C-alpha positions in Angstrom: -2.5 62.3 38.7 -1.4 63.0 34.9 -3.6 60.1 32.5 -1.5 58.8 29.7 -1.6 61.0 26.5 -3.1 57.7 24.7 -6.0 57.9 27.0 -7.1 61.7 26.2 -6.0 61.5 22.6 -8.3 58.6 22.7 -11.2 59.9 24.3 -10.9 63.2 22.0 -11.2 61.7 19.0 -14.4 59.5 20.6 -17.4 60.0 17.7 -20.9 60.7 19.1 -22.9 63.5 20.6 -21.0 63.2 24.2 -19.6 66.4 25.3 -15.8 66.5 25.4 -14.6 65.6 29.0 -12.7 67.4 31.4 -9.1 66.2 33.2 -11.4 66.1 35.7 -13.2 63.3 34.6 -10.9 61.1 33.6 -9.8 60.9 36.4 -13.2 59.9 37.7 -12.8 57.0 34.4 -11.1 53.4 35.2 -10.4 52.0 31.8 -11.0 47.9 31.4 -9.0 46.0 29.3 -10.2 42.7 29.5 -13.7 41.8 29.6 -14.8 37.9 30.7 -18.7 36.5 29.4 -20.2 33.5 31.3 -23.2 33.1 31.6 -26.5 30.3 32.5 -30.6 30.4 32.2 -31.2 33.5 33.5 -27.6 34.9 35.1 -24.5 36.4 33.6 -21.3 37.2 34.6 -19.3 39.8 33.7 -15.5 40.3 34.3 -13.5 42.8 34.1 -9.6 43.6 34.9 -7.1 46.7 33.9 -3.2 45.1 33.7 -0.6 47.1 35.7 -1.0 51.0 35.2 2.4 52.5 34.3 2.2 55.1 37.0 2.9 52.5 39.2 -1.3 51.0 40.6 -2.0 47.8 41.0 -3.9 45.6 37.9 -7.8 45.8 38.8 -10.3 42.9 38.9 -13.3 42.6 39.5 -16.8 40.7 38.8 -20.5 40.8 39.1 -23.8 38.9 38.8 -26.8 40.4 37.0 -29.5 38.7 35.0 -28.2 41.0 31.8 -25.4 41.5 30.4 -26.1 45.2 31.3 -27.5 44.9 34.3 -24.5 42.6 35.3 -22.2 46.1 34.1 -24.3 47.9 36.3 -23.2 45.9 39.0 -20.3 45.7 38.5 -20.1 50.1 39.4 -20.7 49.4 42.4 -17.7 48.2 43.5 -15.0 49.7 41.7 -13.2 52.3 43.7 -11.8 54.6 41.2 -15.0 55.9 39.6 -16.8 55.5 36.2 -16.3 51.7 34.2 -14.8 52.4 30.9 -15.2 50.1 27.8 -13.3 52.3 24.9 -10.4 50.6 26.2 -11.2 47.2 25.5 -8.8 44.9 24.3 -9.3 41.4 24.4 -12.9 40.0 25.1 -13.5 35.8 26.1 -16.1 33.9 26.3 -16.4 30.9 29.0 -16.7 27.5 27.2 -20.5 27.2 28.7 -22.1 30.2 27.9 -20.4 29.5 24.4 -22.8 26.6 24.2 -25.7 28.0 25.5 -25.1 31.4 22.6 -23.7 34.4 23.0 -26.1 36.8 21.3 -25.7 38.4 24.3 -22.8 39.5 24.0 -22.4 40.0 20.4 -24.8 42.5 20.4 -23.9 44.5 23.2 -20.4 44.4 21.0 -23.1 45.8 18.8 -24.7 48.1 20.5 -22.7 49.9 22.9 -21.6 53.5 22.4 -17.6 52.9 23.7 -17.1 48.9 23.0 -15.0 48.3 19.2 -15.8 45.7 16.9 -12.5 44.8 15.6 -11.0 43.5 19.0 -10.3 40.0 19.4 -13.4 37.4 20.8 -12.3 34.0 22.7 -13.4 30.7 23.6 -12.7 29.7 26.9 -12.4 25.8 26.2 -12.9 23.6 29.3 -13.1 26.3 31.7 -15.1 29.8 32.7 -14.2 33.8 31.6 -14.2 34.6 34.9 -11.3 31.5 36.2 -8.8 33.6 33.8 -10.2 37.8 34.3 -9.8 37.5 38.1 -7.8 34.1 39.3 -4.2 35.3 39.0 -3.0 37.6 41.9 0.6 37.7 40.0 0.9 41.1 38.5 2.8 39.6 35.9 0.0 37.3 34.9 -3.1 39.8 34.6 -4.9 38.2 31.2 -4.8 41.4 29.4 -0.5 41.4 29.2 -1.1 37.3 28.6 -3.7 37.8 25.6 -1.0 40.5 24.5 1.7 37.9 25.0 -0.5 35.5 23.3 -1.9 37.3 19.9 1.8 38.1 19.1 2.8 34.9 19.1 0.0 34.0 16.9 0.4 36.1 14.6 4.5 35.4 14.8 4.0 31.4 14.5 1.2 31.7 11.7 -0.9 28.4 13.4 -3.9 30.5 14.2 -5.8 33.6 14.0 -6.8 36.0 16.8 -10.4 36.7 15.0 -12.1 39.4 16.3 -15.6 40.2 17.1 -16.0 42.2 13.8 -14.4 39.1 11.2 -16.8 36.8 13.9 -20.2 39.0 12.7 -19.0 39.1 9.5 -18.6 35.6 9.1 -21.8 34.2 10.9 -24.3 36.6 8.7 -22.4 35.2 5.6 -22.0 31.8 6.6 -23.7 30.8 9.2 -20.7 29.4 11.7 -18.2 31.3 12.5 -13.9 30.6 14.1 -13.0 31.8 17.4 -9.4 31.7 19.0 -9.6 28.9 22.1 -7.8 29.5 25.0 -7.6 26.9 27.8 -6.7 28.1 31.4 -3.2 25.9 32.6 -1.3 26.9 36.1 2.3 28.4 35.2 3.5 25.9 37.5 7.0 24.7 37.2 7.6 25.8 34.0 7.4 29.8 35.3 9.6 29.1 39.2 9.1 33.0 39.1 4.8 32.6 39.4 2.9 33.4 42.0 1.2 30.4 43.3 -1.1 29.3 41.8 -1.0 32.0 39.1 -2.7 31.1 35.7 -2.2 30.9 32.7 -3.9 30.9 29.7 -2.5 28.7 25.8 -3.5 28.7 22.2 -5.9 25.8 22.6 -7.3 25.6 18.1 -11.1 27.0 17.3 -13.9 27.3 18.5 -16.5 27.0 16.1 -19.7 29.1 16.4 -23.0 27.8 14.1 -25.3 29.9 15.1 -24.2 31.7 18.4 -23.5 28.8 19.4 -20.1 26.6 19.7 -21.2 23.7 18.0 -17.6 22.0 18.6 -13.4 22.3 18.6 -11.0 22.3 16.3 -8.0 20.5 17.3 -4.9 22.4 16.8 -4.0 20.2 13.4 -7.2 21.1 12.4 -7.3 24.1 13.1 -3.9 25.0 11.1 -6.0 23.2 8.0 -8.5 25.6 8.3 -5.9 29.3 8.6 -4.0 27.1 5.5 -7.6 27.5 3.7 -8.6 30.0 4.9 -5.5 31.6 3.5 -4.4 33.6 7.0 -0.9 31.3 7.3 1.6 32.4 8.2 5.3 31.1 8.7 4.3 28.1 10.1 6.9 25.5 11.2 6.3 21.6 10.9 9.0 18.9 12.5 9.5 15.7 10.4 10.8 12.9 10.2 13.5 12.2 7.6 15.0 8.4 8.7 16.2 8.6 10.5 17.3 12.2 11.2 14.2 15.1 12.3 13.9 18.1 10.4 12.7 21.7 10.8 10.8 22.9 8.1 9.4 26.3 7.6 6.8 28.1 5.5 7.9 31.5 3.4 4.5 31.3 1.4 1.0 29.6 1.4 -1.9 29.4 -1.1 -5.0 28.0 -0.8 -6.9 28.1 -4.8 -10.5 26.5 -4.7 -11.0 24.5 -7.7 -14.2 23.8 -7.1 -15.2 25.6 -4.3 -19.2 24.2 -4.2 -17.4 21.0 -3.6 -15.1 21.8 -1.6 -11.8 20.7 -4.3 -8.5 22.7 -2.9 -5.3 23.0 -4.1 -2.3 24.2 -1.4 1.1 25.5 -3.1 3.7 26.4 -0.6 7.6 27.2 0.0 9.1 26.5 2.4 12.7 26.1 4.4 14.8 24.4 5.6 16.0 25.5 9.1 17.3 23.1 11.2 18.1 19.4 10.3 19.9 17.0 12.7 21.6 14.1 9.9 25.0 13.3 9.6 26.7 13.8 5.8 25.5 16.0 3.1 22.6 17.0 2.1 21.1 15.7 -1.1 18.4 16.2 -3.5 16.5 12.7 -2.1 16.9 13.4 1.0 14.9 17.0 0.2 12.4 15.3 -1.2 11.7 13.1 1.0 11.4 15.7 3.1 9.1 17.6 0.5 7.1 14.5 0.7 6.0 14.4 4.1 6.3 18.1 4.5 2.9 18.2 1.6 1.5 15.1 3.8 1.3 17.1 6.8 0.2 20.1 5.2 -3.0 17.4 3.2 -3.9 16.1 6.6 -4.3 19.1 8.7 -6.3 19.8 4.8 -8.3 17.3 5.1 -9.3 17.0 8.3 -10.2 20.5 8.4 -13.0 20.0 5.5 -13.8 16.8 7.4 -14.7 18.9 10.4 -16.9 21.2 8.5 -18.7 18.4 6.9 -19.3 16.6 10.5 -20.3 20.3 12.3 -22.1 21.2 9.7 -20.9 24.1 9.4 -19.7 26.3 6.6 -16.8 28.0 9.2 -14.2 28.0 5.7 -17.1 30.2 4.1 -17.8 27.4 1.1 -21.2 29.2 0.7 -22.7 26.0 1.2 -26.1 24.9 2.6 -26.2 22.1 5.8 -27.2 19.2 3.9 -24.6 20.6 1.2 -22.1 20.3 4.1 -23.4 16.2 3.8 -21.2 15.2 1.0 -17.8 18.2 1.0 -14.9 16.4 0.0 -11.8 16.4 1.6 -9.4 15.8 -0.7 -6.9 18.2 -1.4 -4.4 18.6 -3.7 -0.9 20.1 -2.6 2.2 21.6 -4.2 5.5 21.9 -1.6 8.5 22.9 -2.5 11.7 23.6 -0.5 13.0 26.5 -1.5 16.3 27.4 0.3 18.3 24.5 2.6 20.6 27.0 3.9 23.0 23.6 3.7 26.8 25.4 4.3 27.7 22.9 1.4 25.5 22.3 -1.0 24.3 26.0 -1.3 20.2 26.6 -1.7 18.8 24.5 -3.3 15.6 25.2 -6.1 13.7 22.1 -7.5 10.5 21.8 -9.1 7.3 21.5 -7.1 5.8 17.8 -7.0 1.7 17.4 -6.6 1.0 15.3 -4.2 -3.0 14.2 -3.7 -4.7 13.5 0.4 -7.8 12.5 1.2 -10.9 9.9 0.3 
């Protein structure tokens, strides 16, 4: 069977002292694209999946247990029908909630020491579930976990609300600040939202962030808190907000947003944003008055979300915003945020583009 060119090139470019792999050896490898990690005291469960290949081979899903992650991987090898498991192509990693609460040091250490595994791949936490149920739970190849996470990664990049933090991002944040964020997932049955899916097919929905303190899960940020954290970390993209405008509804989309830390040690932040009005359900001509009301409403939303993220950092005693504060200093963290917003593009057919001076609003205590 002919192997994809990308796999061959990746294998030939592997660093280290390993001898070159020949075509026959390539045939004996079983790539892994998604790795799941679950653990209870004394037992680790590793689950793996490889999506359906371009040559038409079915998706591969397997799981095995061992007293450590390394031993679980060795046990997993006993169940592969295609050849030796190959981890250099792992694209995503998941950890179940119970494992994250117990501590992820073993998983992070495995990524650091493995000769194959890469560090620049997203690590997700499964909120309210296990990694195994998402990795091996669906028999529908269209809902294979690698395909789902690929779509979710693109969706989060496009929406700009969340970041799919990589293992390397997490290791750096833990090393520098003792806390880190992980993108959180919730398992859901596809159900009536995907009538073409097989019965019982599972999908994975973004569910904010999990907060690691040390290597342990200490809490969750809901979607609004997570958006605030993303903004404060200057990682936000073109987030869209649905806002009230009197009796009408409007959708505004951020074109740019920047956080400036005025007094970083106190958590005092100033956020500046520009947005475009991308939808409006309202009668009559769009005038400066409703635009000003929309600016005020958007400022309030952004300010409330950023303040919520600051409060979460304070309440959890976790410096996931990288403020350089000790846990004791976090207890007095200020949650007041100054927000400056202007709507620079109204796309109004009668009035044309509207450009206005920014208006400042303060939120928090």
